[in-house]
N, C-alpha and C positions, 0 to 999 in steps of 0.2 A: 184204671184197671177195674174190671168187675170181679170182686173177690169170690163171687158164686160160680161164675163160668170160667174165669181165668182170661177172658177176652181183654186185650189191651189195645189202646189207641195211642199213637205218638204224633207229635207235630213239632215243627221247628220254625221260628220266625227270626228275622234279624234282631239283634239286641238294640236297645235304645239307650245309648250312653248318657244322654242328658237327664233321663229319668228312667232307670231300669224297671220301675214298677209298671210303666206303660207296656213294655214288651211282655212282662210276666202276665198281666191281666189280659192282653190281646191273645196270647197263646192259650191261656186257660179257657177263654171263650171259644176258641177254635176247637180245643179238645172236647169240650162238653157237646158242641154241635156235631162233631164227627162221631162221637160215641152215642149220639141220639139220646142223650140224657138231659137232665135238668139240674141247675145248681142245688135245688132243694134235695135231690137224691144223693148228693155227695156226702159221704160219711167221714172221710179223712183227707186232709190236704197237707202235703209236706213240701217244703221249699228249700232249695239249696241256692246260695247266693255268694257273690264275691264283693258285695257292696262294702263290707267291713274292711277287707284286705286292700281293696282298691283305694279307699279313703286314706289308709295309712301309707301305702306305697306312693301315692300322689301328693301326700302332705296336705290333704284337704280335710283336716280334722277341726274340731271345735277348739276355741281358746280354753285352755285348761289351767287351773291353779293346783299346785301340789302343796298340801298342808302336811308338814312333818315335824318331827322333834327338832328343837334347836340344835344347830350344828350339822344337820343332815340335808340342808337345802341344795347342796351340790351333788346329791346322791346319783342323779341320772347322768351327770358328767363324770363323776369319779368312777362309776361302774364297779368293776371287780378289782380295781387297783388296790394294792396294799402298801400303805405308807406308815412308818413308825410314828406313834403318838398323834395320829390324825384325830382319833377320838379318845376321850377319857373313859376307859372301860370301868372305872371304879365309881362313877357317879351313881347315885341312887335313882333308879328309874321307876316310873309308875307302871302298873300292869298295862301292857300295850293295848289289849282289847278294850279295857274299861276307858283308857285314855282316848282311844279313837271314837268310841261310841259317844262320849261326852262332846267331842268336837262335832260329830255328826249331828247330834241333837241341837247344838247351838246353830249350826249352819241351816238346819231345817227351819228353825224359828226366824233367823235373820234373813235368809235368802230362800224363801219357799219355792221360787220358780227355777232354782238352779239344781241340776242333777248332781248327786253326790255318790261317789263310790268309796266304800270303806274296805281297806285291805283285810280287816279281820273277818269280813263277810265273804269276800271274793277269793282271797288267797291267804288263808291263815297258816302260813308256813314260815320257817326261819330263812335266813339269808335276806338281808334287808333290800339289796339292790333288785333282784328279780321280783320280790314281793312289791316293791314300789313301782317298778317298771310295768308289771302286770296291771296294777291298779290304775296307773296313769294312762296306759293304752286303753283300758276299758272306759275310763272317764272321758277321754277325748273323742271316742266314737259313739258314745251313747246318743248324743243329739242327732248325728247323721243317720245311724241305723234306726234309731227310734222314729224319726220322721219318715224314713223309707217304709218301715213296717206299718206305720200309721196309715200311709197312703194305700198300701195294699189292703189293710183291714177295712178301710173306708170303701175301697173299690169292690171288695168281696161282698160287703153288706149291701151295697147298691145293686149288685148283680144277683142277690138272692142266696148267697152261700152263708149258711148258718152253722156249719160244722167247726169243730176245733181245728186249728191249723198249727203246724209245727215247723221248726227250722232244723236242718241238719247241723249237727255239731262237728267240730274238728275231730272228735274222738270216734266218730262213726255212729253215734247215737243221735236221737232227736230230742228237741227241747221245745216246750210250748212257746208260742210267739211272744206272749207278754213277759216271760222270763228272759227270753233272748233279747228283748228290748232293754232290760235292765243289765244284762251281762253279755253284751255283744262280743266280748273277747273270746267267748266259747264257740263262735261260729265263723272265726276268721278263715279257717280252712274248710268251710262248709261245702263249697262246690267240689273241690278235689276229693274230699272224703267219700262222697257218694260213688265216685268212679271205682274206688278201691273196694267198697262194700259190694257193688254188683259183681266185680271181678272175683271176689271170694266166693260168692254164690255160684258163679260159673265154674270155678275150680272144683267145687263140691260136685256139681252136675257131672263133670267129665272125669271124676275120680282122681284129681290132682291135689295132693296135700300141700305141695309147695308150688308157688307160681310168682312170676314177676308180672306187674301190670303197668301199662302206660296209657295215659289219657292225654291225647294231643288235640288241643282246640285251636282257637284263633290266635292266641297270644303266647301261651306257654305249653310245655309238655311236663307232665307230672309222672314220676316213676315211684311205684310202691312195691312192697314185698309181702307175700302171704306165706307164713310158715305154720305148718301143722294145722292148716285150714283157717287160720285167723290172721288178720292184718297185724303187722307189727306196730306197736304204739310207743310214742315218745312222751315223756313227762314234761318236756319243755321245748319250745321252738323259738325262732327269732323272726321278728317282723320289722318292716321299715324299708325305705327306699334302698338302703345299702345292705339289707339282710341277705345272708347266704344260708344254705342248708345247715342245719344244726350240727352236721358232722364234717363240714368242710374245714380246710385249713384256715379259712378266713372267717371263722366263727367269731362272734362278738362285733361284727360290723353293723349289726342291727340292734334291736332291743329285745331282751328275753321276755317271753310270754309263758308263764308257768300255768298252763292248762293242758290236760292230756290231749294228744293229737295223733292221728294216724301218721306214721313216719313216712315222709315223702322227700324226694329230691326233685326240685323244680328248676327248670331251665327256660330261658327265653327262646324257645323253638316251637312256634305254632304256625298255622297256615298264613297268618298275617305278619309273621316275622320278616323284617326288611333286610334285603341283601344290599351290602354296601362295600365300598373299597376304603380301607384304612390309609393312614398317611404313608405307610410303607408299600402301598400298592397291592395289599393282600385282601382277598375276598373274605368277607365276614357275613354271618347271618345272625340277626338279633343282637341284643335283646330288645331293641326298639321294634314296635309293632304298628302296623297301619290301623289295627283295630277294626271296628265295624264302621267307623266314620273317620276318614273318608273310605277306608278299606283298601284292598289290593288294587293295583292299576287296572285290572280287568273288570272291576265292578262298574256298573253303569255310572256311578258318581265317584269313582275311585280316585286315589291319589296318583302321584307321579313316581313314587318309589316302588321298585320291584320287590315282590314278596315270594315266599315259598309257594303260595297258591298260584301266582303268575307263572312260576317255573314249571309246576306240574301241568298247567294248561298248555304251555308251549311244547312240552314233551308229549302231548297227546294223552296224558293219563286222566285228565278231566274232560268231560263232555261239555262244551260251551253251551249247548242247548238243554242240558239236563241238570244244571246246578240247582239244588234245593227242589229237585223233581221238576225242573223246568220253570219254576217261579221267577228265576233271575237269569237273564241271558248274560253270558260273559263275553268280553271282547278279547279274542286271541291277538288281534293286531295291537291293541293297547298294551297287552302284556309283553309282546315281543319288543315294542318300542321302548318300554321302560327298562327291560333287561339289557337291550342293546345300548341305550344311551347312558345309563347309570353304571353299568358293570362291564358288559362285553367290549365296548370300544376301548376302555381303559386297560382291559386285560389282554386284548388282541385276540379274543375268541369269537367264533360265530355265536349266534343267539342260542342254538341248541346246545352247544358245548357249555356255554355259560349257565344255561338253565340246569343242565345236568350237574354242574359243579355246585350250584346252589342247593339242590336236593341232596347231593352227596354230603355236603357240609352240615346240613340240618340233621341228616342221619347220623353222621359222626358225633355230633353233639349229644344226640340221644343215646348212642352206644356208650359214650363216656359216662353219662348219668346212670345207665344200667350197671356198668362196671363199678361205679362208685358205691351203689347201694348193695351190690352183691360181692364182687371180688374183694373190695377193700374191707368187707366185714366177714370174710372167711367163707363165702359161698361161691360155688362154681355155677355160673348162669347156664351152663350146658345141662345141668341137672334140673332145670326148671322149664316150664312152658311159659309163653308170653301171651298174656291176655290184653287185647287192644280195644280201647274205647275212644270216643271223641271223633268229631267229623274228619279230622286230618290224620288220625292214627292209622287206619287201614291202608292209606296211600304209601306208608313208609315202613310198616312193621315187618314185612317180608324181607326187605333190605337190611333192617336192623338185625333180625334173627340170623340171616345169612352171614353177616359180618362177625357176629359174636359167637356163632355156633349153637344157638338155641334150636332144639329139634322140632318144635311145633309152635305155631302161632294160632290163636283162637280169636275169631271175630264174632261177637254175639250179633243177633239180628238188630238192625237199627243202631249201629254203634255210635252214631252221632248224638243220639238221645239216650243211650244206655245208662248214663250216670243218673238220669231222672228215675229210672227203674230202681236204682240203688236206694233212693229215698223211701221206697215202699218195702224194702227188705230189711230194715233195721228196727231197733227198739228204742224206747225212751231210756236215756242213761243220765245218771246224776252221781257225781263223785263228791264226797265230803272227806275232809282230812284234818289231822291235828298233829302239830310238831310235839314230839315227846323227848327230844334229845336232852333237854335241860332237866328232866326228871331224874333225881338220883335214886339209885337202887331199884330201877324198874324191873319188875318181875312179871310172871305170867298172869297173875291175878290182876295186876294193874293194867296190863295190855288188854286182857279180856274185858275189864270194866270200861275202858275207853272205847274199844271196838263196839261194845253194846250200845254205848252212847251215840256213836257215829251211825250205827244201824238205825237207831230211832230217828235221827235227823234225815237220813236217806229215805226212810219209809215215809216220813212226813212230806218230803219234797215230791215223791212219786204220787202220794195221795192228792197233793195240791194240783198235780197235772192230770187227775182223773183216772189213775191206775188203781184197780182193785187189788187187794192184798194177795189174792190167788194168782195174779199175773206178775208178782214181784219175785226177783232173785237178788241176792246180795253176795258180793265178792270182796271179802276183807283181805287186806294186804299190808305189808310193812316195807318201808324203804330202809335198807340196812347197808352197813359197810363195816370194814375192819377199822379198828381204832387208828386214827391218824390219816385215813383216806379222806378225800375231798368230795367224792361223789358216790351215790348210792345205787343199789340194785333193788328192784321191786320183787318181793317174795310173797306168794300167797299164804294166808293164814287159815288154819283149820281149827275152829273153836272147839269141836267135839274131841273127846278123848281125855285121859287123865291129866289133871292140872300139873302134877309133878313132872310130866313128860313134855308138856306143851312147849316150854322154852327150848329144850334140847331138840325137839322136832323142828322148830323154827330155825335154830342155828344150823342144823344139818341141811335144811332146804337152802339156806343162804350159801353155805359152802359149795353145794352142788351147782347153784346158779352162778357163783363166782367162777367155778371151774369151767362151766359152759361158756361164759362170756369172755374170760381172759386166759383160759387154758391151765389154770392152777388154782389151788385153794390152800389155805394155811389154817388147819383145824386147831392149832394151838393158840392162835391169835384171839385177842378179845374182839367180840362183835358188838356193834352199836346199833340200836334201833333209833332211827331219826324221825320218821313220820309214820303215823298209822292212817290208813285210808279204807274207805268202804265205797265201792261202786254199786249203786242200786240200779237194777235193770227192770224196766216195765215192759213185759212182753206184748208186742203188737201182733195182730193177725197177719199171717203171711200165707200166700198160696204157692205151692211148688209148681215148677214148670212142667208141662205135659209133653210126653214124647210124641213125635210125628210118625206117621206111617211110612215104611220104607217103600221106595219106588225104583230101586235099581240104580246102577252107577251112571247110566247114560242120561244126560239132561233131557227133560221133557220138551215137547214141541213148543216153540216160541221162547224158550229160555235164551237162545242165542240171538242177539239183536243185530249182529253183523260183524264187520271188521273195520278197524281204522289203524292208521300208522301211529305207532307208539315208540318212543325212544327207550332202548335198553342198552346199557354198556355191554351186557353179556352177549348181545346179538350184534354188536358193532355199530349201533346207531338205530335209525328208524327201521321198524319192521312191522309187517302186517300182523295185527293182534286181534284175537277173538274177543268180542264184547258180550257179556252176559247180563241178563236181568235177574238180580238176586231173588226177586219175589216169585220167579218161576223155577228156581232151582229147588228141588225137593230132597227129602232125606235120602242119603246114600248117593246122590248125584255127585260126579267128580268132573273137574275141568283141569286141563293141563296148561301150565304156563308156557309161553307168556300169555296172560289173559287179564282182562279187566272185568270186574264184577260191580255193576252199578246199582245203587238204591237211592232213595230220595235224599237221605241225610249224609251219605258217605259213599266213597268209592274205594274198592279193594284192588290192589295191584298184586298179581301173582307173577313173580319173575321167572325167567327161563330156568328149567331144571327142577321146578317145584310143581306140586299139584295142590288143588284145593278140593275138600270133600265136605258135604253137608252132613252134620251128625243128627242124632235123633231129637235134639232140642232146637234145631235150626241154626246152630253155630256153624260158621265156616272155618274148617280146620286146614291150615296150610302146612305142608310137610314135604320133605325131600323123599322121593320114592326109595332111594337106596339107604335111608336112615332106618336104624333098627327099631325106632319108636313107631314108625309108620303113622297111621292116623288113629290108632286105638288109644284107649286110656292108659295113662302112665301111673 
């Protein structure tokens, strides 16, 4: 993006699973060439990656040693279990941080080539299991992520890029690459976070304070929520091959990671998700994926298993000659044969019926994820709009909205690469914290003193990343609970004001937050401050999107590419469907469903009974004409 003119260029290439840095550098070269720029002119580079999370999910981490206090060697196995007399709580213990730093110093002298992670630096909070788990996870991926970032750094220098480069963090901020190499646990949700960030920006554009967002790529679909204009944040997530969303009933199947993260529900429903028949003869979709290698059956070197992409091709929703803008030809016959052989023959359905069932099941899985993040948390999804990103998202989002009753769906321009734009819409973020639950008689003066100490640490970290003081903001907060509770709520701290009122103001804020979260508060109960935190924000330059000129509701000449048969249950099967070129659809243009809107990196499906309109920012808004929300801002 040119920050002076606002001109942006996007490109997409197949991923390179054996070495993801190869695909990253190839795409970067293409972007620079298409922008008619030079590497030397590049001022800022931000990268989102799934290398860290993939290494954990696949179990391809480095051999790691956990050094801990005597009696705690089974901490990662014991986890949160409580057993009487498991540990002697009366033993005299050394100061934990001093103890750890001494061990770290010895390891640095004796094993200078071994990377070491200290929990007192990375996760200085109480509860030994999540602290140890976070430290262990970081340590076991430092070599993998470090080598990956080193390859990128070497490739950038060889190509003439001299600018600072950053990694997207799980919390929606960015982190300088050298710090990310030391603390890779902070970038585990790097890729999905960028999609939520760009969705929050789109929500602000169209005047929506609350929005649901879904990013559907090749392997997974990620669902997030935006409330009052900001993504919801979780203080702890789970990772690992058996991990589930932090809010599911099967929580604790993975390992806890105590780093701030954008709150997401992730399911195995992507374009490459494999359709299969279980032992009971029931059709399933995911979580296994064909990935980019070998890929869906329709790919030139694709596999034999049918995928969601194959199903959409069979149904006529994808153009076999225009995938990735025509760079890759897809084989409809290979897709049909895979669906027939692996699923249709066993179900007794024809190929089209089986393909429709595959898509319906993928949609149902995503609807359940949306219900989970909304209905089960007390929100009605019908009060939200749905913002869709990812190459496979626009194929399914209209069906998702119709099933769950969401009034409007928003597709930004180039949805397949929209998450990359989110990388340029965020700021540098650094959180520092300290556990204070063990301090007796904590008062407002003590809180204020500790917060000021944390402010200094956050400021030093931002300065280390090249942020001037004038571009810094600081957000102090406290984790609080009622005495006897096990989990905390995060409450903002306001340092200004009379000292004698500070504690009462903090308690009142906690009572209100508890009432919002759980429906009640108990103002007579004792409150406990567990952790104090400061989030430092280094503001980065952003450019607002520009409005496009209006051109009337009738699509311009050349916008309609023709017709082809597309399968819709609403129409009883295959029906002649108008095909549009999104790049020729202008502001205020409208198309009536059933319709297909094609662009290089994605395809949008407008189902019968709905319309799609281009807004002043180039977003494609899908709505039902008889809906009270129409296509205007909500």
